[in-house]
C-alpha positions in Angstrom: 0.8 -36.9 0.2 0.0 -39.7 -2.2 -3.6 -39.9 -1.0 -4.0 -36.2 -1.3 -2.8 -36.3 -4.9 -5.1 -39.2 -5.6 -8.1 -37.2 -4.2 -7.2 -34.2 -6.3 -7.0 -36.3 -9.4 -10.4 -37.9 -8.6 -12.0 -34.6 -8.0 -10.6 -33.2 -11.2 -11.8 -36.2 -13.2 -15.3 -35.9 -11.6 -15.4 -32.2 -12.4 -14.4 -32.8 -16.0 -16.9 -35.6 -16.5 -19.8 -33.6 -14.9 -19.1 -30.6 -17.3 -18.3 -32.6 -20.4 -20.0 -31.6 -23.6 -19.2 -33.9 -26.5 -19.7 -31.2 -29.1 -17.5 -28.6 -27.3 -14.9 -31.3 -26.4 -14.5 -32.1 -30.1 -13.4 -28.5 -30.9 -9.8 -27.4 -31.0 -8.1 -27.0 -27.5 -11.3 -27.9 -25.7 -10.9 -31.6 -24.7 -8.3 -31.0 -22.1 -6.7 -28.0 -20.2 -3.2 -29.2 -21.2 -3.0 -27.4 -24.6 -4.2 -24.0 -23.2 -2.0 -24.2 -20.1 1.0 -25.1 -22.4 0.3 -22.1 -24.6 0.0 -19.8 -21.6 3.3 -21.1 -20.0 5.2 -20.8 -23.4 3.8 -17.3 -23.8 4.8 -16.2 -20.3 8.3 -17.8 -20.6 8.9 -16.1 -24.0 7.7 -12.6 -23.2 9.2 -12.4 -19.7 12.5 -14.3 -20.0 13.5 -16.0 -23.3 12.4 -13.2 -25.7 14.1 -10.3 -23.9 17.3 -12.4 -23.5 17.3 -13.4 -27.2 16.8 -9.7 -28.3 19.2 -8.2 -25.9 22.1 -8.0 -28.4 20.0 -8.1 -31.5 18.6 -5.3 -33.6 14.8 -4.8 -33.3 12.8 -6.5 -36.0 11.1 -4.2 -38.6 7.6 -5.7 -38.6 5.7 -2.9 -40.3 4.1 -5.1 -42.9 3.3 -7.8 -40.4 1.8 -5.3 -38.0 -0.4 -3.7 -40.7 -1.7 -7.2 -41.7 -2.1 -8.3 -38.1 -4.0 -5.2 -37.0 -6.2 -5.2 -40.1 -7.1 -8.8 -39.4 -7.9 -8.0 -35.8 -10.2 -5.1 -36.8 -12.1 -7.3 -39.3 -12.2 -10.3 -36.9 -13.4 -8.2 -33.9 -16.1 -6.7 -36.2 -17.2 -10.1 -37.2 -17.4 -11.2 -33.5 -19.6 -8.2 -32.8 -21.8 -9.2 -35.8 -22.2 -12.7 -34.4 -24.1 -11.3 -31.5 -26.5 -9.5 -33.8 -27.4 -12.3 -36.1 -30.9 -13.9 -36.1 -29.9 -17.1 -34.4 -27.3 -15.6 -32.0 -27.5 -15.3 -28.3 -28.0 -11.5 -28.0 -31.6 -11.3 -29.3 -32.5 -14.3 -27.1 -30.9 -12.6 -24.2 -32.7 -9.4 -24.6 -36.0 -11.2 -24.7 -35.3 -13.4 -21.7 -33.1 -11.3 -19.5 -34.0 -13.1 -16.3 -35.0 -16.5 -17.5 -32.5 -19.3 -18.0 -32.9 -20.6 -21.5 -30.7 -23.7 -20.9 -33.2 -26.0 -22.5 -33.0 -24.2 -25.8 -30.4 -26.3 -27.7 -30.2 -23.8 -30.6 -29.4 -21.0 -28.2 -26.8 -23.1 -26.3 -25.0 -24.0 -29.5 -24.9 -20.4 -30.7 -23.6 -19.4 -27.3 -20.9 -22.1 -27.3 -19.9 -21.4 -30.9 -19.5 -17.7 -30.3 -17.6 -18.4 -27.0 -15.1 -20.6 -28.9 -14.3 -18.0 -31.5 -13.9 -15.4 -28.7 -11.5 -17.8 -26.9 -9.6 -18.3 -30.2 -9.3 -14.6 -30.7 -7.6 -14.3 -27.2 -5.0 -16.9 -28.3 -4.2 -14.8 -31.4 -4.0 -11.6 -29.3 -1.1 -13.1 -27.4 0.9 -12.0 -30.4 0.5 -8.4 -29.3 3.2 -9.1 -26.6 5.4 -11.2 -28.9 5.6 -8.3 -31.3 6.5 -5.9 -28.5 9.4 -8.2 -27.6 10.6 -8.7 -31.1 10.6 -4.9 -31.7 12.4 -4.4 -28.4 9.5 -2.5 -26.9 9.9 -4.2 -23.5 8.6 -1.2 -21.7 5.2 -2.0 -23.2 5.3 -5.5 -21.6 3.7 -4.2 -18.4 2.1 -6.2 -15.6 -1.3 -4.9 -16.8 -0.7 -6.0 -20.4 0.6 -9.5 -19.6 -2.1 -10.1 -16.9 -4.9 -8.9 -19.1 -3.8 -11.1 -22.1 -3.1 -14.2 -19.9 -6.3 -14.0 -17.9 -8.7 -13.3 -20.8 -7.3 -16.2 -22.7 -7.3 -18.7 -19.9 -10.7 -17.6 -18.4 -12.4 -17.6 -21.8 -11.4 -21.3 -22.1 -12.7 -22.0 -18.6 -15.9 -20.1 -19.3 -16.7 -22.3 -22.3 -15.5 -25.5 -20.7 -17.1 -25.3 -17.3 -19.6 -22.5 -16.9 -21.1 -21.1 -20.2 -23.8 -18.6 -19.5 -25.7 -15.8 -21.2 -23.7 -13.1 -19.3 -20.8 -13.9 -21.6 -22.7 -12.5 -24.6 -22.8 -8.9 -23.2 -19.2 -9.2 -22.0 -17.9 -10.5 -25.3 -19.9 -8.0 -27.4 -18.6 -5.0 -25.4 -15.0 -6.3 -25.4 -15.0 -7.0 -29.2 -16.4 -3.6 -30.0 -13.6 -1.9 -27.9 -11.1 -4.1 -29.8 -12.4 -2.8 -33.2 -11.5 0.7 -32.0 -8.3 -0.3 -30.4 -6.9 -2.2 -33.3 -8.0 0.5 -35.7 -5.7 2.8 -33.7 -2.8 0.3 -33.9 -3.4 -0.1 -37.6 -3.1 3.6 -38.2 0.0 3.7 -36.0 1.6 0.9 -38.0 1.1 2.8 -41.3 4.0 5.1 -40.4 5.0 8.6 -39.1 3.0 10.5 -41.6 -0.2 9.1 -40.0 0.7 10.2 -36.5 -1.5 13.3 -36.8 -4.5 11.0 -36.8 -3.6 9.4 -33.4 -4.6 12.3 -31.1 -7.3 10.2 -29.5 -5.0 7.6 -27.8 -6.1 8.5 -24.2 -9.7 8.2 -25.2 -9.2 4.5 -25.8 -8.4 4.0 -22.1 -11.6 6.0 -21.4 -13.5 3.6 -23.6 -12.0 0.6 -21.9 -13.0 2.0 -18.5 -16.5 2.8 -19.7 -16.7 -0.8 -21.0 -15.9 -2.2 -17.5 -18.4 0.2 -15.9 -21.2 -1.0 -18.2 -20.2 -4.6 -17.6 -20.3 -4.1 -13.8 -23.7 -2.3 -14.0 -25.1 -5.1 -16.1 -23.8 -7.8 -13.8 -25.0 -6.1 -10.6 -28.5 -5.6 -12.2 -28.6 -9.4 -12.8 -27.8 -10.0 -9.1 -30.3 -7.4 -8.0 -33.1 -8.8 -10.1 -32.3 -12.4 -8.9 -32.2 -13.6 -12.5 -32.3 -17.3 -13.1 -28.8 -17.3 -14.6 -25.7 -19.1 -13.3 -24.8 -17.0 -10.2 -21.3 -18.4 -9.9 -20.5 -17.1 -13.3 -22.0 -13.7 -12.5 -19.9 -13.3 -9.3 -16.8 -14.5 -11.2 -17.4 -11.9 -13.8 -17.9 -9.2 -11.2 -14.7 -10.1 -9.5 -12.8 -10.1 -12.7 -14.3 -6.8 -14.0 -13.5 -5.1 -10.6 -9.8 -6.2 -10.9 -9.6 -4.9 -14.5 -11.4 -1.7 -13.6 -8.8 -1.0 -10.9 -5.8 -1.9 -13.0 -6.9 0.2 -16.0 -7.9 3.1 -13.7 -4.4 3.0 -12.2 -2.8 2.9 -15.6 -4.9 5.9 -16.7 -3.9 7.8 -13.6 -0.2 7.1 -14.1 -0.2 7.7 -17.8 -2.4 10.8 -18.1 -3.1 12.4 -14.7 0.3 12.2 -12.9 2.3 13.7 -15.9 0.0 16.7 -15.9 0.4 17.2 -12.2 4.1 16.9 -12.5 4.2 19.4 -15.3 2.1 21.8 -13.3 4.4 21.5 -10.4 7.4 22.2 -12.6 5.8 25.3 -14.1 4.9 26.6 -10.6 8.5 26.0 -9.5 9.8 27.9 -12.4 7.4 30.8 -11.8 8.4 31.0 -8.1 12.0 31.2 -9.1 
């Protein structure tokens, strides 16, 4: 057992050394996995156990002002992330010009890619507050497996992407996800403004459509990279494919339960009433 643990530690240290980037390591949370794992464990413990227990006999917090500010921040920050992919020195123009060539020797490109990836990772840490706010407002029904899995995985995987396997594929993934978040947090911002703005929220189900479309575009893009045998990190491509397929399944299942099943149930009820 001791020798096995020693081998695991040695392999871990070897992996960390082989993938070490002094610049990236100097950035917040990037030198070691301990901080990000700690954040993840604290998040899961609070939203699944501690938070609901603390709120069980308490009145739900009124977070209207906080939610307005938070969602406005998310809209602006997600818009800024999208713009980073459009700037002159960003990865996106480079990617479009070199779709199947690995520009790993271009230091300017690599720094732009890493810098954008860190801000994307940072945004995923901040987004954990989505669930915290649900718990504090006693909206525990919103703390679903899909919600917690999505937030946990994107935060942890975005750290791993930057630390171990940065690649150009992440530019397209990050751009699409950030654009969807602009729309999504705009919806939440309007919802946070109060009941008199509810009439502007008729498009809720289309957000899920947009998320599903996002995953389909991602999958098509990743499969095209594989089909064209692009000189990009294949391990990263296959990892993204697996992750996108999981999310596509989970979000499709959510859409079916939220918007298709209720309609079918309602139709069945009407038919029953008519037959009587």
